[in-house]
Backbone as CSV, one residue per row, in Angstrom:
resi,resn,N_x,N_y,N_z,CA_x,CA_y,CA_z,C_x,C_y,C_z
1,UNK,-3.133,-13.962,-2.116,-3.871,-13.382,-1.039,-4.257,-11.959,-1.432
2,UNK,-5.455,-11.536,-1.060,-5.916,-10.178,-1.334,-5.864,-9.366,-0.055
3,UNK,-5.429,-8.112,-0.200,-5.257,-7.209,0.923,-6.009,-5.918,0.620
4,UNK,-6.791,-5.433,1.588,-7.478,-4.147,1.454,-6.694,-3.100,2.218
5,UNK,-6.431,-1.961,1.576,-5.698,-0.891,2.239,-6.390,0.444,2.022
6,UNK,-6.236,1.310,2.991,-6.608,2.714,2.857,-5.314,3.487,3.028
7,UNK,-5.014,4.345,2.062,-3.732,5.040,2.009,-3.909,6.498,2.435
8,UNK,-2.967,6.983,3.227,-2.905,8.389,3.628,-1.586,8.954,3.097
9,UNK,-1.571,9.515,1.880,-0.330,10.069,1.328,0.024,11.404,1.988
10,UNK,1.247,11.860,1.749,1.768,13.125,2.271,1.731,13.188,3.798
11,UNK,1.933,12.089,4.465,1.956,12.062,5.927,3.356,12.408,6.432
12,UNK,3.426,12.714,7.710,4.719,12.995,8.319,5.473,11.730,8.679
13,UNK,4.777,10.602,8.656,5.388,9.343,9.049,5.061,8.264,8.027
14,UNK,5.799,7.181,8.104,5.532,6.011,7.278,5.178,4.886,8.241
15,UNK,3.920,4.409,8.172,3.485,3.405,9.138,2.387,2.535,8.552
16,UNK,2.254,1.329,9.137,1.203,0.388,8.768,0.396,0.077,10.019
17,UNK,-0.920,0.282,9.936,-1.824,-0.059,11.034,-2.644,-1.261,10.572
18,UNK,-2.566,-2.358,11.320,-3.241,-3.609,10.963,-4.570,-3.701,11.714
19,UNK,-5.673,-3.824,10.958,-7.003,-3.970,11.557,-7.461,-5.425,11.584
20,UNK,-6.643,-6.352,11.112,-7.021,-7.763,11.051,-7.758,-8.065,9.758
21,UNK,-7.896,-9.346,9.443,-8.570,-9.801,8.216,-7.999,-9.156,6.961
22,UNK,-6.686,-8.933,6.944,-5.965,-8.375,5.790,-6.480,-6.988,5.408
23,UNK,-6.813,-6.171,6.401,-7.202,-4.774,6.192,-6.187,-3.892,6.901
24,UNK,-5.690,-2.875,6.169,-4.622,-2.038,6.687,-4.891,-0.567,6.403
25,UNK,-4.419,0.286,7.299,-4.332,1.721,7.079,-2.851,2.018,6.957
26,UNK,-2.468,2.652,5.850,-1.046,2.851,5.573,-0.763,4.335,5.374
27,UNK,0.168,4.837,6.175,0.613,6.223,6.065,1.861,6.254,5.194
28,UNK,1.832,7.123,4.166,2.945,7.242,3.235,3.469,8.670,3.235
29,UNK,4.764,8.838,3.059,5.356,10.176,3.025,5.370,10.761,1.622
30,UNK,5.193,9.952,0.606,5.264,10.409,-0.780,3.968,11.091,-1.214
31,UNK,4.069,12.042,-2.154,2.857,12.642,-2.723,2.243,11.725,-3.772
32,UNK,1.045,12.049,-4.207,0.365,11.198,-5.186,0.825,11.469,-6.616
33,UNK,1.562,12.531,-6.848,2.010,12.855,-8.204,2.966,11.805,-8.747
34,UNK,2.870,11.561,-10.023,3.764,10.660,-10.765,3.825,9.253,-10.161
35,UNK,2.715,8.809,-9.559,2.598,7.439,-9.047,3.566,7.148,-7.891
36,UNK,4.106,8.183,-7.257,5.091,7.994,-6.194,4.501,7.288,-4.984
37,UNK,3.259,7.617,-4.622,2.635,6.997,-3.448,2.411,5.503,-3.678
38,UNK,1.988,5.107,-4.872,1.784,3.687,-5.170,3.102,2.917,-5.127
39,UNK,4.164,3.526,-5.610,5.474,2.879,-5.585,5.941,2.704,-4.141
40,UNK,5.771,3.746,-3.310,6.140,3.633,-1.903,5.283,2.579,-1.198
41,UNK,3.989,2.520,-1.542,3.085,1.525,-0.959,3.558,0.111,-1.265
42,UNK,3.887,-0.164,-2.504,4.330,-1.502,-2.900,5.648,-1.859,-2.211
43,UNK,6.576,-0.910,-2.140,7.853,-1.178,-1.476,7.677,-1.419,0.020
44,UNK,6.801,-0.652,0.662,6.558,-0.817,2.097,5.896,-2.162,2.387
45,UNK,4.906,-2.532,1.580,4.242,-3.825,1.786,5.165,-5.000,1.487
46,UNK,6.059,-4.849,0.520,6.991,-5.940,0.218,7.921,-6.186,1.405
47,UNK,8.347,-5.134,2.089,9.170,-5.299,3.285,8.361,-5.897,4.427
48,UNK,7.117,-5.443,4.572,6.263,-5.916,5.664,5.956,-7.410,5.537
49,UNK,5.631,-7.874,4.323,5.270,-9.265,4.108,6.460,-10.140,3.722
50,UNK,7.613,-9.540,3.434,8.805,-10.305,3.091,8.736,-10.943,1.717
51,UNK,8.118,-10.242,0.765,8.046,-10.738,-0.608,8.615,-9.680,-1.551
52,UNK,8.870,-10.073,-2.781,9.429,-9.156,-3.766,8.359,-8.172,-4.243
53,UNK,8.743,-6.921,-4.524,7.774,-5.932,-5.010,7.066,-6.354,-6.294
54,UNK,7.719,-7.152,-7.124,7.091,-7.581,-8.374,5.917,-8.530,-8.132
55,UNK,5.813,-9.087,-6.916,4.721,-9.996,-6.587,3.513,-9.290,-5.983
56,UNK,3.502,-7.958,-6.016,2.376,-7.175,-5.492,1.770,-6.384,-6.636
57,UNK,0.479,-6.551,-6.850,-0.238,-5.854,-7.923,-1.437,-5.116,-7.337
58,UNK,-1.653,-3.881,-7.773,-2.840,-3.134,-7.369,-3.953,-3.536,-8.332
59,UNK,-4.962,-4.256,-7.820,-6.045,-4.745,-8.682,-7.238,-3.807,-8.711
60,UNK,-7.369,-2.946,-7.711,-8.480,-2.005,-7.663,-8.033,-0.745,-6.937
61,UNK,-8.404,0.424,-7.465,-8.164,1.676,-6.775,-6.793,2.276,-6.979
62,UNK,-6.215,2.102,-8.133,-4.867,2.620,-8.376,-4.796,4.138,-8.236
63,UNK,-5.897,4.845,-8.500,-5.892,6.302,-8.399,-6.644,6.811,-7.173
64,UNK,-7.163,5.927,-6.355,-7.911,6.338,-5.163,-7.163,5.998,-3.888
65,UNK,-7.773,6.331,-2.762,-7.156,6.032,-1.467,-7.494,4.641,-0.975
66,UNK,-8.630,4.092,-1.378,-9.003,2.722,-1.017,-8.547,1.789,-2.133
67,UNK,-7.756,0.800,-1.775,-7.146,-0.082,-2.766,-7.302,-1.541,-2.358
68,UNK,-7.284,-2.409,-3.363,-7.191,-3.847,-3.146,-5.944,-4.303,-3.887
69,UNK,-5.094,-5.021,-3.162,-3.844,-5.498,-3.743,-3.815,-7.018,-3.724
70,UNK,-3.216,-7.589,-4.743,-3.047,-9.033,-4.867,-1.581,-9.349,-4.578
71,UNK,-1.352,-10.193,-3.576,-0.012,-10.617,-3.213,0.177,-12.074,-3.613
72,UNK,1.245,-12.355,-4.357,1.505,-13.725,-4.785,2.860,-14.190,-4.296
């Protein structure tokens, strides 16, 4: 399954807003340095969907705020 996300790093909260059709706005507390925000994103989505973090891959937008992730 493919998921579209828009990430807001350095937020005061950690939250997932679901817009339907596998589109999400995700607030992360981690900064973007050293790939910390992407790691937090994968861990948060793995808990949300109940799958292992190794089954989530960022297929587009690894360095941007708009991302497409592949969940297997």
